[in-house]
Structure formats: C-alpha cells, structure tokens
C-alpha positions as CSV (number, residue, x, y, z in Angstrom):
1,X,-16.1,-7.7,-5.9
2,X,-18.0,-6.1,-8.4
3,X,-17.7,-6.4,-12.5
4,X,-16.1,-3.0,-13.8
5,X,-18.6,-1.1,-16.2
6,X,-18.9,1.8,-17.9
7,X,-21.6,3.4,-19.9
8,X,-22.2,5.9,-22.8
9,X,-25.5,7.3,-24.3
10,X,-25.1,7.7,-27.7
11,X,-27.8,8.3,-30.5
12,X,-28.6,6.2,-33.6
13,X,-29.2,7.5,-36.7
14,X,-31.3,5.5,-39.1
15,X,-32.1,5.9,-42.8
16,X,-34.7,4.5,-45.0
17,X,-33.6,4.5,-49.0
18,X,-36.4,4.1,-51.3
19,X,-35.1,1.1,-53.9
20,X,-36.2,-0.8,-57.4
21,X,-37.5,-4.0,-56.3
22,X,-40.3,-5.5,-56.6
23,X,-40.6,-6.9,-53.4
24,X,-40.3,-4.2,-51.3
25,X,-39.8,-0.3,-52.1
26,X,-37.6,0.6,-49.1
27,X,-35.0,-0.5,-46.7
28,X,-33.8,0.4,-43.3
29,X,-30.3,1.3,-42.4
30,X,-28.3,2.6,-39.5
31,X,-25.8,4.8,-40.8
32,X,-24.1,6.8,-37.9
33,X,-24.1,7.3,-34.1
34,X,-24.0,10.8,-32.2
35,X,-21.5,10.2,-29.0
36,X,-23.2,11.7,-26.2
37,X,-27.0,12.7,-27.4
38,X,-29.6,13.6,-25.6
39,X,-32.9,11.2,-24.5
40,X,-35.5,11.5,-27.3
41,X,-38.7,9.9,-27.4
42,X,-39.7,10.0,-31.1
43,X,-37.7,10.0,-34.3
44,X,-36.6,13.1,-35.2
45,X,-36.0,14.0,-39.1
46,X,-32.5,15.4,-39.6
47,X,-31.7,15.5,-42.7
48,X,-33.1,14.2,-46.4
49,X,-32.7,13.8,-50.2
50,X,-33.9,12.4,-53.2
51,X,-35.3,9.1,-52.0
52,X,-33.9,8.8,-48.8
53,X,-34.3,10.5,-45.1
54,X,-32.5,10.2,-41.8
55,X,-33.9,10.1,-39.0
56,X,-32.1,10.2,-34.9
57,X,-34.6,7.5,-34.2
58,X,-33.1,6.6,-30.8
59,X,-30.6,7.2,-27.9
60,X,-29.5,4.0,-26.4
61,X,-26.1,3.3,-23.9
62,X,-23.4,1.6,-25.3
63,X,-22.2,-0.4,-22.1
64,X,-18.8,-1.6,-21.4
65,X,-17.7,-4.8,-19.1
66,X,-14.6,-5.7,-18.2
67,X,-14.8,-9.2,-19.4
68,X,-15.5,-8.2,-23.3
69,X,-12.1,-6.3,-23.2
70,X,-10.7,-8.7,-25.6
71,X,-13.5,-8.2,-28.3
72,X,-13.3,-4.4,-27.9
73,X,-9.6,-4.7,-28.6
74,X,-10.3,-6.4,-31.6
75,X,-12.6,-4.3,-32.9
76,X,-10.4,-0.8,-32.6
77,X,-7.3,-3.0,-34.2
78,X,-9.1,-3.5,-36.8
79,X,-9.3,-1.6,-40.3
80,X,-12.4,0.7,-39.2
81,X,-13.3,0.3,-36.1
82,X,-17.0,0.0,-35.2
83,X,-20.2,0.6,-33.7
84,X,-22.5,-2.0,-34.1
85,X,-26.6,-1.2,-34.2
86,X,-29.0,-4.0,-34.2
87,X,-32.9,-2.6,-35.8
88,X,-35.7,-5.5,-35.3
89,X,-39.1,-4.6,-36.7
90,X,-41.1,-2.5,-34.8
91,X,-44.2,-4.3,-33.6
92,X,-45.8,-1.3,-32.0
93,X,-49.0,-0.6,-34.3
94,X,-49.2,2.9,-32.9
95,X,-45.4,3.7,-34.1
96,X,-44.9,5.5,-37.3
97,X,-41.6,3.6,-38.1
98,X,-41.1,-0.3,-39.6
99,X,-38.1,-0.6,-37.3
100,X,-36.8,0.2,-33.7
101,X,-33.2,0.3,-32.5
102,X,-32.9,-2.5,-30.1
103,X,-29.5,-2.5,-29.4
104,X,-25.7,-1.1,-29.5
105,X,-22.5,-2.6,-28.7
106,X,-18.7,-1.9,-29.6
107,X,-18.0,-5.9,-29.3
108,X,-17.8,-7.6,-32.4
109,X,-18.1,-11.2,-30.5
110,X,-21.9,-9.7,-29.1
111,X,-22.5,-8.4,-32.0
112,X,-22.5,-11.4,-34.3
113,X,-25.1,-13.4,-32.2
114,X,-27.2,-11.3,-34.2
115,X,-26.2,-11.9,-37.6
116,X,-28.2,-15.2,-37.9
117,X,-31.6,-13.5,-36.4
118,X,-33.8,-13.8,-39.6
119,X,-35.8,-10.2,-38.9
120,X,-33.1,-8.2,-37.2
121,X,-30.8,-6.4,-39.2
122,X,-27.5,-5.4,-37.8
123,X,-25.1,-2.9,-39.5
124,X,-22.0,-1.5,-38.2
125,X,-21.5,2.2,-38.3
126,X,-17.9,4.2,-38.2
127,X,-17.2,4.4,-34.6
128,X,-16.5,8.3,-34.0
129,X,-13.2,9.1,-32.4
130,X,-14.8,10.1,-29.0
131,X,-16.1,6.6,-28.9
132,X,-12.8,5.2,-29.3
133,X,-11.2,7.3,-27.2
134,X,-13.3,6.1,-24.7
135,X,-13.4,2.2,-25.3
136,X,-9.6,2.5,-25.0
137,X,-9.4,4.0,-21.7
138,X,-11.7,1.6,-21.0
139,X,-9.6,-1.5,-21.9
140,X,-6.3,0.1,-20.8
141,X,-7.6,0.2,-17.0
142,X,-9.7,-3.6,-17.2
143,X,-8.0,-5.5,-19.6
144,X,-6.4,-8.5,-18.1
145,X,-4.9,-10.9,-20.5
146,X,-5.9,-14.5,-20.3
147,X,-3.5,-17.4,-21.4
148,X,-4.7,-19.6,-24.1
149,X,-5.4,-23.1,-22.3
150,X,-5.6,-25.8,-25.4
151,X,-8.0,-28.5,-24.6
152,X,-6.5,-32.2,-23.9
153,X,-8.5,-35.1,-25.8
154,X,-8.2,-38.0,-24.9
155,X,-5.9,-40.9,-26.7
156,X,-8.5,-43.4,-29.0
157,X,-8.6,-46.9,-27.5
158,X,-9.7,-48.9,-30.5
159,X,-10.4,-51.6,-27.6
160,X,-13.2,-49.1,-26.5
161,X,-14.6,-47.7,-30.0
162,X,-13.7,-44.6,-29.5
163,X,-12.4,-42.0,-27.3
164,X,-10.9,-42.8,-23.8
165,X,-12.5,-44.7,-21.5
166,X,-16.4,-43.3,-22.8
167,X,-16.4,-45.3,-25.9
168,X,-18.8,-44.4,-28.6
169,X,-22.2,-43.0,-28.3
170,X,-24.3,-46.4,-28.1
171,X,-21.9,-48.7,-27.2
172,X,-23.2,-50.6,-24.1
173,X,-20.1,-51.2,-22.9
174,X,-18.3,-48.2,-22.0
C-alpha cells in the first residue's frame, strides 16, 4: 500500500532589506507565499520601497505526507498557522542573488531540523487561508490517532551497578 501524499505549488516571496550594521549592509528574509503560483526560472521583482525590495524568488511544492499529520495539526492549532521557508546561501556564481529558496513545509517538526544549521535561514510566514483549508482537508482524510506508549525502564539493580541486567558502561561483569 502506498503512502498518501499531496502537493501544492507555492511561490515564495523573499525580501532584501538594507540595514545599519558594521559587518553586513543587508539581510534576506522570506516574507510571504503565493498559493498556486506558476513555475519561474528567475527571480521576479514584485514591489520595492526605501531600502527594501521583494522578489518572487521561486516556486516550490509543499508536500504533505500521511505520517506527518500530527505536525500539520499542531501548526493549524497554533496562534498563527505558518508556512516554514528555508533559504540557503547560493553557491552558483552566475546567479545574481546571494540566497536561494531551498525548502518549504507546513510541518513544524520538519522545519525544526533546519533551525540549527549555521548558514540556513529558516523563517515562518503566515499561512494563507487556501493552504490552511488544503492542509485541514488532508488531515481529515489521512490522520490516524496513534496512542502514546511510554517506555518501560528496567528497575535499578545495585548489585549490578546500574539499571537492569546490563550493568554500567565499562562493567566487565554486566
């Protein structure tokens, strides 16, 4: 039996903003997503103001997986449902922009994997209602409650110097 999945293309809007800092003169940050955006091959300038410019930087698919519905539910139950966007430094010397849109997800557990990566920028943007309705429908079709199963720990055995029959690490008699 194959695993239930679904996908939706979304455009990612990235902002370059000038800042006053002695080490860097600007920042990059995802600021919005566009449900059902068409594919693009290069960044498109959308809007700009004094010291900032926003681009439609990429169109990627948000993928939903039946085994991750618990994370999607957590996201929708939060104060502000979000789409999580990961930007990564651009390694293509021919590209005019310093970052590229690397990944998008609506699962906070998956997004957390990118938080500790030094070079990645992982930010959440508000989830548009169309994406929220799509995710909610997917959850309704595919979510299965899984009971919490607490691990059973072995009792402490002072004669063996540790828990259960294994003894402590380095105990040659364990």
